[in-house]
N, C-alpha and C positions, 0 to 999 in steps of 0.2 A: 432758050436759056443757055448762056455760056457756062459750061460745067466748072464749078469751084475754082474761079480765078485766084482766090486767096490761098487755098490749100495746096494747089498743085505746085506752085513755086516753092512753098515752104517744105513740102514733103520731099520733092525731088532734089531740092538743093541741099537739104540737111540730113535726110534720113540715113543715107549711107556714109555720111561723114561724121561731123562732130557729135551729133546726138547719139547715134548708135555706138560710136566708140566710147562715149561716156557711159551709155547703158551697160555695155559689156564689161566695163572696167569698174563699175560701182561695187563697193563692198556692201554686205548686208548691214543694216543699222545695228547699233550696239544692243538695242532692246527691240522686242517684237512690237514695234509701233504699227498702227494701222496705216497701210499704204494705199493711196488713191492714185489714179493715173495722172500723168503730168499735164501741165498747162490748162488746168481748169481756171477760167477767168475770175476776176474779182466780181463782186455783185454789181458794181456800177458798170463795168465793162459788159457783163452779161446783159444788163438791162438795155444798154445802148444797142447791142447786137440784136436782142429780141425785137426792139422797136424797128429795126431795119429789115427784118425778115418779110418776105412776100407771103401774104395770106391767100391761100387758094385751096380749093377742094382737092383731095387726093385723087391721083389718076388711077386707072384700073390696074389690077394685078396681072392682066393679060400679058403673056409673053415672059413673065418672070421665072427665072430659075437660078438657084444658088450658083450654078456653074458659070453664070454670066458675071460673077464677082469672084474671080480666082483668088482664093484666100489661103493663108498659111504658106505664102511664098517665101523663098529665101530672101531676106532683106539685108543680111550681113553674113556672108558665107562663113560657116555652114549653117548659121542660125535662121530659122524661119521666124515670121512675125509672132506666132504663138510662143515659140521658145524665148524670143526676146522679152515678151511681156512677162513670162514666168520668171525670168531672170531679173527683169526690171523691178517688179513689184513683190517678189518673194523674199524670204529670209533664209540665210544659210543654205542657199541652193547649191547643190552639187550636180554637175553635168558629166555626161560621157563625151567621147571624142567627137560625136555628131551633134553636140550642143543640146542634147536631150536631157532635161533635168531627171535625176534619179532619186533625189531626196530634197527635202526642204520644208518650208511651211508657207502657206498662202492664205491671205485674208479676203473673204467675200464681204464687201461692204453692203451689198444688197440685203443680206440677212444677218449681218454681224456674226459671221461664223468663220472658224479656222479649219483649214485642211492641212494635215501633216503627212509628209513623207511619200504620199502617193499622188504624183502629178496628174494621173488620169482622173482623179476625183475632183479636179478643179477645172472649170471651163474658162475660156477667154471669150467674153461676150462683146459683140458689136453694140456699142451704146445706142447709136441709131441703127436699128436692124436693117439688114440688106434689103428685105422686101419693102420696108418703110421708105428707104432711100429710093428704091425703084419707083414707088408711087408718088414721090415728091420731087422728082427731077432726074434721077439716075437712069431712067429708061432711055434718055437721050444721050447718055454718055457712051464713049467707046469702051471696049473691054479693058483696055489699058487703064483708062481713068477709073473704072470700077475696081480694078485690082489695087490701084493706089489707095482708094477709099477703104477697101477691105483689109489692107495690111498696114494701116497708118499707125505706127508705133510712137510718133512724135506728138500727137494730140491726145486728147482724153477719149478717143473713140473706142479704145479697147480696155475693158474692165475685167478683173478677175471675178468670178461668180461661181457659187456652188451649182451643180447641174440642176438641182431642184429650183433654185431661184431663177436661173437662166431659162428653164423651161416654163416657169410661171410667167415670166415677162414675155416670152415669145416675140412677136413682132408688134407689140403694143406701144403706143406713144404714151406720154405722161398723163394724158386725160383718161387713159384706159388702165394704166398700171403704174404703181409706184412701189419702191422697195418697202419691205416690212420694217426695215431699220429706219425709223423716222429721223435719226440723227444725221443721215446722209442725204436727206431730201434736198437741202439747199445745193450741195455740190452736184447732186444728180441732175437737177434741172439746169444748173449753170453749164454743166458739161453738155447736156442735150442741146441747149441753145448754141453753144460754141461750135459744135460739130455741124449743126444745120447752117450756121453762119459761114463757117469756113468752106463748106461745100455748096453753098448757094442753093440749099434745099428749101422748099416751101413748108409752111405750117398751116394747119386748118385754124379757123377762128376758135373752135372749142379747145384745141391743143394750146393755142397761144394764151387763151384765158386761163386755162388750168395751170400752165407754167407761170404766168404772172401771179396767180394766187399763191403758188408755192414760194416764189420770191418774196412776196409781201409778208407771208406768215412764217417762213422758215429761215430767211436770210437776214 
């Protein structure tokens, strides 16, 4: 499998340029609107992408280690991918000279919860978990390609989440776990589809059926 031909050109070409410049220049919204990650596709686009995904059994966990996906790398000096997401999706965020947020508010769509002022109390979750990616195609990638995936701030791969909801999700796919906040189910599965599509990752038949059911019932 050729690793993510669609995503690699988009991430490398734009991440350090216009998109991140815009991210770091954005002002917080006037009101505390709920903020979701960028570039979640429309329902029709997500359906087309789902139809094109390769259906296959998951590969083994053998050989997987989180260190094989270098994450929270600096993506726009001095800001790391985590810091960029906290700035991108937060409200009234204040940072120090190292780009580390010191105060603000952040919304966790998974459980419809807000976190205030303490950045350590909000997680940045990989929508398609690293181990899930490993078992569905990323085991064949280079470390550099896995780093691109783990630090992708231009797609909807990185979501804000409370530690409890992030821990509950773990490395489960949508057939095994869905957010307790049913209002986000449509966007959640559209994001999942899009990340799998952009990175040319496979889906199981059960996973595809579950995601299709959510599109049909929630979108």
